Every structure is written in structure tokens, then in C-alpha cells.
C-alpha angles and dihedrals in degrees: 000000000000090000091050091050091051091051092050091050091050091051092049092048091050090049092052092047091050091048092050092047091047092049091048091049092048090049091050091048091049091051091050092048090048091053091050091048091052091048090056094055104134090221095060134061113250126251121254096270093059099040100103092045091052091051092050092051097044115118092202126101112254126171143168116242132182111236112203113241115200115233094019131095088214126070123221107259106225135186113217125187123188127213122232102243141117098230127070113266140219118253121240116194109209113212116204132238117245086281095074128224098347130170087255092057090049089051090053088052089051090053091051088054090051087054091056107268135113100244118208118188114182125199094231094193093058109143093017098085129078112309091005093299130137136219095329092052093061118088101211137036090233089059091051089051091053092052093048091049089052090058106094124207096257093053091044092054092049090054092046089051090056092049093046092050090051093047094050089061094056105117092226093052120104097212097259125111138189137172131225119187139180129218104318086011091051091060090046091049090056092043093049090053086061095044101043112058092188095063114112099202145347133209121202121200110194094322127139119259125245121255123258094267091059094040090057087074096048116126107149120082113255132207119197124197119189143175115240093228096058105096096165093059097032093057087072096053103079097044089052093044092051093050094046091049090055088054091051090236129133124264113153121178144177129199119203115214115236095007120123136216111293094022096155092059097036096047098154095053130097098037096289098316093108092050091048089051090050092051090055100036101050098055088045089053094051093046091052095046093048091051092056104031104042 
């Protein structure tokens, strides 16, 4: 009898353990499916993992063009996506992360076009790769990073000037331009707003702020969007905000608790905080761009 009781208890324990494991697995699967569902929200750009799929499914017209760059034998290879609308549209220049002109950056440009803008994403290391190529000519991401890091602010702004001049001549453009940049590109977006007086607006995703000497030339309104767990970048926010306020210029910003650096690309990371940040930051971006470009 005792042996029978022990066997029954062992069977019950195994059943409970299996049930708990099954429930945990089902919960984890549900969370994963939920994350994927959120990533595929038509009103948000996709995360990095789904970028190529989003590009392949896009109904919008996107194309690579060669933007002439004075003084160089190599043009700036640029991805342009057009919105589907009757009216002329504002131009948004999309400035890359330190990873160059990636599929993810092109997918972000596509989302901007869906939201009504002509999105222009230049490969800023065009001509600097093997054989005069750009991002696609480099075999590893680390090599792309090295090339981007070698691109100083002055040279970056010259290249952005060439791209902006080209974009302003697009027949469907309304004559207004803005930048939006990510990480390294976020810092360059803010800096370019100080260097280019004709810019109408700039959006900064988790990029460092310019110093006071650069900020003295700021004219365009700036929106900054930051992850809460990004102390290196966030240490530059308040000094810039204080300086811009004294100049009576516009620098709005939001910090998303729990989100990390690169949250728009890494949307499924940090236990939902990056996705939550994306869900708040992207509508804020579109609202800001529409205000200044339409």
C-alpha cells in the first residue's frame, strides 16, 4: 500500500511539473507572438529582424539614385521612397546609425513615406569603401563602423548638403526639409540643424547633443527622443536644453523609462520597454515633422 501511495504521489508531481512547464512555455510563446504582432503594427517602423520583409512587401515606390558630390569621383548612393499622395510633400533626410545604410534604415525611410513624407536615406560612406563603394561594398559590420567613425562632422554636413540640394529639386517636394537620425546619426542630425540654416526641423533619436559653440548657430526646432537607460547620451541633454532655452529656440525632448540605446531598431529587447518607447516616440516624430514640413 505504501509503495502504491508513493507511485501515485510521483505521478501527481510529474503531472504538476509538466503543467507548470507547459503553462510557462505557452506564456513565453504568447509573449513572443505579441511582440511580433506589435512589431508589425502598420503605424510603426519595424525592428531590425523584419526590415527586409517589410521592404519586400511595401507598395510604395523606392529607388536608389546617385547624388552628385562635388569634388569626388563617386556619387552619394541614396535610397529615396515616395509617399502616395496628391500634394507635394516635405523631405525627410534619414541619417544612419553607425551601421551605415542598412536594410533597417531603408525600412524606416519606407515608413516615413507611408506617413506622408519623401524619405531620403543617403549612404554617407559612399566612395569610402573598397573600389569606391559604400556600405554594401564592406564585408563586415565592424568595417562599416570604422568607416562611419572616420567621417567627421564637417565632411558629413557637406555630404548632407549635397543630398539636401538634390532633394529640394525633386518635383514632388514642397521645398521644406528636415533630418531624422539614429545613434551616431542622431548626433549628426542635431549638429546639422546648427550647421544648415535652411533646415526646417531635426529629430534626434538617442544621439549626443552639440556643444555650446555649435548650439549658438541653431535655428531649426529640434525634437530629441531618448532611452532612459542611456546615461552616456542623456548626460548631454540638460546642458543643451539649458543653452537652447537661453537662446529662445526650440529643443523638445522625451525620455522613455527602461528603454535602452537603439530602442527603435531593437524593439523586442529590454522586456517590452523598447517597444513601449517606440510606440510613444514614432507618433511624436510624425506629429513634429508634420508641424514643421506641411
